[in-house]
C-alpha positions as CSV (number, residue, x, y, z in Angstrom):
1,X,4.7,23.4,-12.1
2,X,8.4,22.3,-11.1
3,X,9.4,25.9,-11.5
4,X,6.3,27.3,-9.2
5,X,7.4,24.5,-6.6
6,X,11.7,24.9,-7.0
7,X,12.3,26.5,-3.9
8,X,9.8,24.7,-2.0
9,X,11.4,22.4,1.1
10,X,7.6,21.5,2.4
11,X,7.7,17.5,2.4
12,X,4.2,17.6,0.5
13,X,5.9,18.9,-2.4
14,X,8.7,16.8,-2.6
15,X,6.3,14.8,-4.9
16,X,6.5,17.6,-8.0
17,X,10.0,18.5,-7.3
18,X,10.5,14.6,-8.7
19,X,8.0,14.6,-11.2
20,X,9.6,13.6,-13.8
21,X,7.2,14.5,-18.1
22,X,9.1,13.1,-20.5
23,X,6.6,11.4,-22.3
24,X,6.9,12.0,-26.3
25,X,4.1,14.0,-27.7
26,X,1.8,13.3,-30.6
27,X,-1.0,15.2,-32.4
28,X,-2.0,18.6,-32.9
29,X,-1.9,20.0,-29.3
30,X,1.4,18.0,-28.4
31,X,-0.8,15.9,-26.1
32,X,1.5,13.0,-24.3
33,X,1.7,9.7,-25.9
34,X,-0.7,7.2,-24.4
35,X,1.2,4.4,-25.6
36,X,4.2,5.3,-23.8
37,X,1.4,6.2,-20.5
38,X,0.5,2.9,-21.0
39,X,3.8,1.1,-21.2
40,X,5.3,3.2,-17.9
41,X,1.8,2.2,-16.0
42,X,2.3,-1.6,-17.2
43,X,6.0,-0.9,-15.2
44,X,9.1,-2.2,-15.4
45,X,13.3,-2.4,-13.7
46,X,14.9,0.8,-12.8
47,X,18.4,0.2,-14.0
48,X,17.5,-1.6,-17.3
49,X,14.3,-0.3,-18.1
50,X,13.2,-3.3,-18.7
51,X,9.4,-4.1,-18.9
52,X,7.5,-6.1,-16.1
53,X,5.3,-9.1,-17.2
54,X,3.1,-9.5,-14.3
55,X,2.9,-7.8,-10.6
56,X,4.3,-10.4,-9.0
57,X,7.4,-9.4,-10.4
58,X,7.3,-6.0,-8.8
59,X,9.8,-5.6,-5.9
60,X,9.8,-2.6,-2.8
61,X,13.2,-2.2,-2.5
62,X,13.3,0.6,-5.6
63,X,14.7,-1.9,-8.2
64,X,11.4,-1.7,-10.0
65,X,8.5,1.0,-10.5
66,X,4.9,0.8,-11.7
67,X,2.0,3.3,-12.3
68,X,-0.4,1.1,-10.9
69,X,0.0,-3.0,-10.1
70,X,-3.4,-4.0,-11.6
71,X,-1.6,-3.3,-15.0
72,X,1.0,-5.1,-15.1
73,X,0.8,-7.3,-18.3
74,X,-0.8,-4.9,-20.6
75,X,2.4,-4.4,-21.9
76,X,4.5,-6.7,-20.7
77,X,7.5,-6.4,-23.5
78,X,8.6,-3.2,-25.6
79,X,5.6,-3.2,-28.5
80,X,3.6,-5.6,-27.3
81,X,0.5,-3.7,-25.9
82,X,-1.7,-6.0,-25.1
83,X,-5.0,-3.5,-24.5
84,X,-5.0,-3.7,-28.4
85,X,-4.8,-7.3,-29.0
86,X,-7.8,-8.7,-31.2
87,X,-7.5,-12.7,-31.0
88,X,-11.0,-13.8,-30.3
89,X,-11.7,-17.3,-29.3
90,X,-13.6,-19.5,-32.1
91,X,-17.0,-20.2,-32.0
92,X,-16.0,-23.9,-30.5
93,X,-14.7,-21.5,-26.8
94,X,-13.6,-21.3,-24.5
95,X,-15.3,-18.1,-24.2
96,X,-13.1,-16.3,-22.0
97,X,-11.1,-14.5,-25.2
98,X,-8.1,-14.2,-23.5
99,X,-6.2,-12.7,-27.0
100,X,-8.6,-10.7,-27.3
101,X,-7.6,-6.7,-25.5
102,X,-7.0,-7.3,-22.0
103,X,-8.4,-7.3,-18.2
104,X,-7.3,-6.3,-15.2
105,X,-5.3,-7.6,-13.1
106,X,-3.0,-10.3,-15.1
107,X,-6.2,-11.0,-17.8
108,X,-8.0,-12.2,-15.7
109,X,-11.8,-12.5,-17.2
110,X,-13.4,-13.9,-14.3
111,X,-12.3,-12.8,-10.6
112,X,-12.1,-15.3,-7.9
113,X,-12.2,-17.7,-10.4
114,X,-11.2,-20.6,-7.9
115,X,-14.8,-20.6,-6.1
116,X,-16.1,-22.5,-9.4
117,X,-14.0,-25.6,-8.4
118,X,-15.5,-27.6,-4.8
119,X,-13.1,-28.1,-1.9
120,X,-11.7,-30.6,-4.0
121,X,-10.5,-28.7,-6.7
122,X,-13.2,-30.6,-9.3
123,X,-15.9,-28.5,-10.8
124,X,-19.0,-27.7,-9.3
125,X,-20.6,-28.2,-12.8
126,X,-18.8,-30.2,-15.7
127,X,-21.1,-27.9,-18.3
128,X,-19.5,-24.5,-16.7
129,X,-16.2,-26.3,-16.1
130,X,-13.7,-23.3,-16.0
131,X,-10.7,-23.7,-13.6
132,X,-9.9,-27.4,-11.7
133,X,-7.1,-29.2,-10.0
134,X,-5.2,-31.0,-12.3
135,X,-3.4,-33.9,-10.1
136,X,-1.4,-35.1,-12.9
137,X,0.0,-31.6,-13.0
138,X,0.0,-30.7,-9.8
139,X,-1.8,-27.5,-10.6
140,X,-4.7,-25.1,-11.9
141,X,-5.6,-25.7,-14.8
142,X,-8.1,-23.7,-17.1
143,X,-9.0,-21.6,-20.0
144,X,-8.6,-18.7,-17.5
145,X,-5.7,-17.2,-15.7
146,X,-6.0,-19.3,-12.2
147,X,-7.3,-16.3,-9.7
148,X,-5.3,-18.2,-6.8
149,X,-1.4,-20.0,-6.6
150,X,-1.3,-21.8,-9.2
151,X,0.1,-24.7,-7.7
152,X,-1.2,-24.4,-3.8
153,X,-3.3,-28.1,-4.1
154,X,-7.0,-27.8,-2.3
155,X,-5.4,-30.5,0.2
156,X,-2.5,-28.1,1.6
157,X,-2.7,-27.5,4.5
158,X,0.0,-24.9,6.4
159,X,2.8,-25.7,8.7
160,X,1.6,-23.2,11.7
161,X,4.8,-23.0,13.1
162,X,6.5,-21.4,10.4
163,X,4.3,-18.5,10.8
164,X,2.9,-19.4,7.2
165,X,1.5,-16.2,4.5
166,X,-0.7,-15.9,1.8
167,X,-4.8,-17.3,1.4
168,X,-5.6,-20.3,1.4
169,X,-9.1,-19.5,0.4
170,X,-11.1,-18.7,-2.9
171,X,-11.6,-15.0,-2.7
172,X,-8.0,-13.9,-2.3
173,X,-8.4,-10.6,-2.1
174,X,-10.9,-10.1,0.8
175,X,-9.7,-10.3,4.2
176,X,-11.3,-13.3,5.2
177,X,-10.7,-14.9,2.0
178,X,-14.3,-16.2,2.0
179,X,-17.9,-15.3,0.1
180,X,-20.2,-13.1,2.7
181,X,-24.1,-11.1,2.0
182,X,-22.9,-8.2,3.9
183,X,-19.3,-6.5,4.0
184,X,-17.7,-7.5,7.1
185,X,-16.2,-4.1,8.6
186,X,-16.2,-0.5,7.0
187,X,-18.8,-0.1,4.2
188,X,-22.5,-0.5,5.0
189,X,-23.4,-3.0,2.8
190,X,-26.1,-5.4,2.1
191,X,-27.5,-8.1,-0.2
192,X,-27.6,-6.9,-3.8
193,X,-24.1,-4.3,-3.4
194,X,-24.7,-1.2,-5.3
195,X,-22.0,0.4,-6.8
196,X,-21.3,3.5,-4.8
197,X,-19.5,6.6,-5.5
198,X,-16.7,8.0,-3.5
199,X,-17.5,9.9,-0.5
200,X,-15.7,13.3,-2.8
201,X,-18.1,12.8,-5.1
202,X,-19.6,16.5,-6.4
203,X,-22.5,14.3,-7.7
204,X,-25.6,12.8,-5.5
205,X,-25.6,8.7,-5.8
206,X,-29.1,7.8,-6.6
207,X,-28.6,4.3,-5.6
């Protein structure tokens, strides 16, 4: 492929010209090592080639490389493929099984888990307690990876004069930070949302 586009000056071909494909191969068909591909997808520092442990360490100045931020943490160190982890929780819980395989992002098993506590950081249900605010420690604690800024207290009030950035509501991946029954913009969605195939899908979506 690189030979075919070697002489091209078209900007859209620049990606192919810069393409590297130096993965070790394995098996009868000499396929690229899936382990090596996953390790690269995790992300690493550009000069030291040191694995990145979380997407918070990614930078936009060229000092880090990453195949997809959602996978940061799946391969945080050399010879540490968390996707192959097989340590389940015991029969007494807590049931999040953080040591069994790996879930994106950040090995979090419950997205928006900040919403499992009320505005004061107290669990809505003690029986279903997951994440809550620990006043003594000054951080969100629980048997999952908190889907929120770990040290932002429930009573946090931003200083608007300093143009603060960051989400103060539990639903950090949604533009307004709030839960909703309808999509606020874009897709035509409704209560009980369906999983839609992409618009370019070659097959009809029965939903």
